[in-house]
C-alpha positions in Angstrom: -1.2 -3.7 -57.4 -3.7 -1.1 -56.2 -5.5 -3.8 -54.2 -2.3 -4.9 -52.5 -1.4 -1.3 -51.7 -4.9 -0.8 -50.1 -4.4 -3.9 -47.9 -0.9 -2.8 -47.0 -2.1 0.6 -46.0 -5.0 -0.9 -44.0 -2.7 -3.2 -42.2 -0.2 -0.4 -41.5 -3.1 1.7 -40.1 -4.3 -1.1 -37.8 -0.8 -1.6 -36.5 -0.4 2.1 -35.7 -3.8 2.1 -34.0 -3.0 -1.0 -32.0 0.4 0.5 -31.0 -1.4 3.7 -29.8 -4.0 1.6 -27.8 -1.3 -0.5 -26.2 0.8 2.6 -25.3 -2.2 4.3 -23.8 -3.2 1.2 -21.8 0.4 0.9 -20.5 0.4 4.6 -19.5 -2.9 4.2 -17.7 -1.6 1.0 -16.0 1.6 2.8 -15.0 -0.3 5.8 -13.6 -2.6 3.6 -11.5 0.1 1.3 -10.4 2.2 4.2 -9.1 -0.4 6.1 -7.1 0.6 6.9 -3.5 -1.4 5.0 -0.9 -1.8 5.3 2.8 -2.5 2.1 4.8 -3.3 1.9 8.5 -3.4 -1.7 9.9 -5.6 -2.3 12.9 -4.4 -5.4 14.8 -6.6 -7.2 17.2 -4.4 -7.8 20.2 -7.2 -8.9 22.6 -6.8 -11.8 24.9 -8.8 -14.0 22.6 -6.1 -13.6 19.9 -3.2 -14.0 22.2 -3.9 -17.1 24.4 -2.3 -20.4 23.5 -5.7 -21.7 22.8 -6.9 -18.5 21.2 -7.5 -17.5 17.6 -3.8 -16.7 16.8 -1.4 -18.5 19.0 1.3 -18.4 16.4 1.2 -14.6 16.0 0.2 -14.6 12.3 -1.4 -11.2 12.8 2.1 -9.8 13.2 3.6 -11.7 10.3 0.7 -10.7 8.0 1.3 -7.0 8.6 5.1 -7.5 8.2 4.4 -9.2 4.9 2.2 -6.4 3.7 5.0 -3.9 4.6 7.5 -6.1 2.6 5.1 -5.9 -0.4 4.7 -2.2 -0.2 8.4 -1.6 0.0 9.1 -4.0 -2.9 6.5 -2.1 -5.0 8.0 1.2 -4.0 11.5 0.0 -5.0 10.8 -2.1 -8.1 7.7 -0.7 -9.7 7.2 2.9 -8.4 10.5 4.3 -7.2 9.3 7.9 -7.2 6.2 7.3 -5.2 5.8 7.6 -1.5 3.5 5.1 0.2 2.8 5.4 3.9 1.9 2.8 6.4 0.7 2.9 10.0 0.0 0.2 12.6 -2.5 0.5 15.6 -2.9 -2.3 18.0 -6.1 -2.6 20.0 -7.6 -4.5 22.9 -9.2 -2.7 25.9 -7.4 0.4 24.5 -5.7 1.3 21.3 -1.9 1.9 21.0 -0.2 3.4 17.9 2.7 1.0 17.2 3.7 2.9 14.1 2.5 6.4 13.2 1.8 6.9 9.5 5.4 6.5 8.1 6.8 6.9 4.6 7.9 3.9 2.4 10.0 5.4 -0.4 10.8 7.0 -2.6 13.6 4.6 -3.3 16.4 4.5 -5.8 16.6 1.2 -7.6 20.4 1.5 -7.7 20.5 1.5 -3.8 18.3 -1.3 -2.7 20.0 -1.5 0.7 18.3 1.8 1.7 14.9 0.3 0.9 15.7 -2.9 2.8 16.8 -0.9 5.8 13.7 1.3 5.8 11.5 -1.8 5.4 13.2 -3.5 8.4 12.8 -0.4 10.5 9.0 -0.3 9.8 8.6 -4.0 10.3 10.3 -3.9 13.7 7.5 -1.8 15.1 4.9 -4.5 14.4 4.2 -6.7 17.4 2.0 -9.3 18.9 0.9 -8.7 22.4 -2.1 -8.9 24.8 -4.1 -5.8 25.4 -7.2 -7.1 27.2 -10.8 -7.1 25.9 -11.8 -6.6 22.3 -12.7 -2.9 21.8 -11.8 -1.6 18.3 -13.6 1.8 18.6 -10.5 3.6 19.9 -8.4 2.1 17.1 -10.8 3.3 14.4 -10.8 6.8 15.9 -7.0 6.9 16.0 -6.8 5.5 12.4 -9.2 8.2 11.2 -7.2 10.9 13.0 -4.0 9.5 11.5 -5.5 9.6 7.9 -7.2 13.0 8.3 -3.9 14.5 9.4 -2.3 13.9 6.0 -1.8 16.8 3.7 -0.4 15.3 0.5 -2.7 15.4 -2.5 -2.9 12.5 -5.0 -5.4 13.0 -7.8 -6.9 9.5 -8.2 -10.6 9.1 -8.9 -10.4 5.4 -7.7 -9.7 6.4 -4.1 -11.6 8.0 -1.3 -10.5 11.4 -0.3 -9.9 11.9 3.5 -8.2 15.1 4.3 -6.4 15.8 1.0 -4.7 12.5 0.3 -6.5 9.8 -1.5 -6.5 6.4 0.1 -8.0 3.0 -0.7 
C-alpha cells in the first residue's frame, strides 16, 4: 500500500510539474507571438523590374507586400488583438518615394472583424507597382531608417534590435 502511495504521489508531482512547464512555455510563446513589430518594405520599382521582359512583369512585388499586410492584419486580429503592429512601404528606382508612411495595424476587436478588414484594405491600396528609373536603393534605405528612428513606442523584447525606442526585427 505504501509503495502504491509513493508511486501515486510521484506521478501526481510529475503531472503538476509538467502542467507548470506547459503553462510557462505557453505564456512565453504568447508573449513572443504578441510583440509589436514595425516593418518597412522597400520595393524595387526600377525599369528592370517593370519592363514586360523584366524581372517582374506580373507585378509580384506588389502582391507580395499586400500578402504580408494581409498576414500582419490577420495576426493582429486573430492572435494578438491588443497589439499594434506598423507597416510602411517605400518604392525606389532613381529616387525613393514613400508610398505608405509607418501606419498602424491594430489593435483590433475580434468581435468586429470588418474594422480590421477595412484597415487592411486601406493599407494594401497604397502598395503599387510602377517604374521609377534606375536602381538606386540608397535613398530608400535612408528613408526607411528615418521612418524607424522616428518611432517612440517602447516594446521590451530582447529578440529585437532597438532603433529609437521601439524594438523591430
